[in-house]
N, C-alpha and C positions, 0 to 999 in steps of 0.2 A: 098617656103620658110618659115623658121621657124621665130618667134617670141616669146620671152618670155610671153607677156598678151595673146597672141593666143593659147600658149600651155597650159598656167595655165586654159585659159577657156574650152579648150578640155581636160584636165583631169578632170575638176569638171562635166563636161557635160555627160563624159563616163559611167556615173552610170546608164544613160537612154539607152534603146534599140532600140525604136523607137524615131525619133524627126522630128519636123518641124523647119526649121528656117521661121520665118516670116519679110519681109522686105529684103530680102538677098541682094539686088543691086548687085554692082559692086564687091564684096567680098565675095565671097564663100570660104575662107581659112579655116574658123573654121568648115562647111559644109563639105569640102573636108579632113579635118583631121578626122572627126569623122566618116565619110563613111570608110577610109582608116584604120580606128580602127575597122570596121567591124560592123558599125551602121547601120543602115536603117535611112536615111535622105532624106528628101523632101524639097525642097526650094520652098519658094513662095513669089511673088510679084507682084504687079498691073502692073508693065511693064515686058516685056520679057528679059530674061539674059541668057547667056550661064553660065552653071556649070560643074563642073569638072565631069568626068566618075566615076559613082558611086554615084553619089546626082541626085536625080529625080527633074525635074523642073515643078511646075504647076502654071501657071498665074492664081492669084485670090485676090479678094479683102477683107481683114480681117474685114473690118467695115460693108459690107454686109452681110458677114457671121454672123457678131455678132448678127444681127437683125433678125437672124432665129430662129425658134425654136431648129432646128436639124441642126449644121452647117455642119453635111456632114461627110463620113468615113475618108477623107483626114487629119480630124483634131484628129481622135480617136488614138494617140500616146500615150506614157509614158508622153513626153514633148513637150510643145512650147517654143522655145527662139526667143529671138531678141536681136540684138546687135545695140546699138545707137539708140535705139526706142524713137521717139518725145513721148512727154506726151500725145497729144491727140489720141495715139494709145493704151495707157496702158489698157484702161478699155475696149475697144474692144478686144483685145488680150486676157485678164483676163477673157471675160464673154465667149471666144470660149472655153477656156481652162477649167473653170466651166463647161459647157454644156456637155463637153467630158470626163472630169475625168482626164485630162492632168493636170500636174504640168505645172507653168508658170515662166521661169527665163529670166531674161534681164538684159542689160545695157541700162544707159539713154543717153542722149546726152552728159551729163557731167554739164552742168549749169544747167539742169533741175532736181527737186526731181521728186519721183516717185509720181503719183496721185491715187495710190491704197494703200490699206494696205500691208506692204511688211514685209520680214525678210531680213537683210542687211547682208553681208558677204563679206570680202577681199580676192580676186582670183588674187593674182599676184599684179598688178598696178591698175585694175580695182575692181569696186564695184559694186559685183553681187547682182540683189536684187530676191528674189522668192515671188511670190504673196501668200499672207495669205488668206484663205478663210473664211473672216469675211464678210458678207453681208453687203453693204453699197449703 
């Protein structure tokens, strides 16, 4: 099923060839659309979820990964992205992205402001945040 907000996010994320969606939950529609566009997409979550064909799933804890000096090969991609990411996860995902050299792009729950330095852009009806690499 197509939706304008999802399509706008997919269009924006298509600039990356390899991506990890952190906290995919029960809505892998963006990951599926990126995979259909020929991107290499891995979805992660702390719980087991089904993902569409073309999307790889790995059960993983981003907070635990952020506490390791090397978060591992799983996160060695062009970009980490997360949709509706709660504030308490902004820093852990940013730290993993920093450690691997990946971009970090995300949306918040809507009522929360980012807890890390970001660049904002309007993508369809969504505000998309890209972490900026200022040490804080």
